[in-house]
C-alpha positions in Angstrom: 157.3 283.7 260.8 159.7 280.8 261.3 159.0 277.1 261.0 159.3 274.7 263.9 162.5 272.6 264.0 162.3 269.5 261.8 162.0 266.2 263.6 162.2 262.9 261.8 158.8 261.2 261.8 156.8 264.3 262.5 154.3 265.7 260.0 154.1 269.3 258.9 151.8 271.3 256.6 152.5 274.2 254.4 150.0 277.0 254.7 148.7 276.1 251.3 147.6 272.7 252.8 150.3 270.4 251.4 151.0 267.7 254.0 154.4 266.0 254.4 156.6 264.0 256.8 160.2 264.6 257.7 162.0 261.3 256.7 165.7 262.3 257.2 167.9 265.1 258.5 171.5 265.2 257.5 173.3 267.7 259.8 176.6 267.2 258.0 175.1 268.3 254.7 172.6 270.7 256.3 169.6 269.1 254.6 166.1 268.0 255.5 164.4 265.3 253.4 160.6 265.2 253.4 158.1 262.9 251.8 154.8 264.4 250.7 151.5 262.5 251.3 151.4 261.5 247.6 154.9 260.0 247.9 157.1 262.6 246.2 160.4 263.4 247.9 161.7 266.9 248.5 164.9 268.2 250.1 165.4 271.5 251.9 168.5 273.2 253.2 168.3 273.7 256.9 168.5 277.4 256.3 165.7 277.3 253.7 163.6 275.2 256.2 163.8 278.0 258.8 162.6 280.6 256.2 159.5 278.5 255.2 156.1 278.9 256.8 155.4 275.4 257.9 153.2 274.3 260.8 153.1 271.1 262.8 150.3 268.7 261.7 148.8 265.4 262.6 149.6 262.3 260.6 146.9 261.5 258.1 144.5 258.7 259.0 144.6 257.3 255.5 148.0 255.6 255.3 147.7 254.8 251.6 148.7 258.2 250.3 152.3 257.4 249.5 151.8 253.7 248.9 150.8 252.3 245.5 147.8 250.3 246.9 144.3 250.1 245.6 141.4 250.1 248.2 140.3 246.7 247.1 143.7 245.3 248.0 143.3 246.1 251.7 139.6 246.3 252.2 139.2 242.6 252.6 141.9 242.5 255.2 140.2 245.3 257.2 136.9 243.4 257.1 138.4 240.2 258.4 140.1 242.0 261.3 137.0 243.9 262.1 134.9 240.7 262.2 136.9 239.6 265.2 138.9 236.8 263.7 141.8 237.5 266.0 142.3 234.9 268.6 144.0 235.4 271.9 147.3 233.4 271.7 147.0 232.6 275.5 143.8 230.6 274.7 146.0 227.8 273.2 148.2 227.6 276.3 147.8 224.4 278.2 147.1 225.5 281.8 148.6 222.4 283.3 152.0 223.1 281.6 151.8 226.7 282.7 151.4 225.5 286.3 154.5 223.3 286.1 152.8 220.0 285.1 153.4 218.3 281.8 152.7 215.1 280.1 156.4 214.9 279.2 158.5 213.0 281.7 160.9 215.1 283.7 164.6 214.3 283.6 164.3 213.0 287.2 161.8 210.4 286.1 164.1 208.9 283.4 
C-alpha cells in the first residue's frame, strides 16, 4: 500500500494512530518534514514516504498538542469570547459620516 502524496499543511496518520502534519517539502533535497502532534519533528526521504503506510487525517480539534501551553493559560480567554464580549466594529461608525456628512468643515467651506 502506498501513502498519499504529501501536501504542506495536511494532516496524516500512521496506522498505529500517530498523528502528524506535513510542514515542509524540499524537492531539491527530496525530503518531507513533518511535525507530530506532540511537537516533535521528523524528516522522511520522498522515496521512504511512498513506502510508508500513511492515511490522510483531519486536523485535531485540540490545537495545544505541539504548543507548550497549560489549559489555565487559555481557558480564561475562551470564556471571555464565549460570553459575547465581542463588539461589532461597525457599531462605533458615525452614520452621518458614512453618509457623507461630517462635523469637520469641508475644504470648500474654508
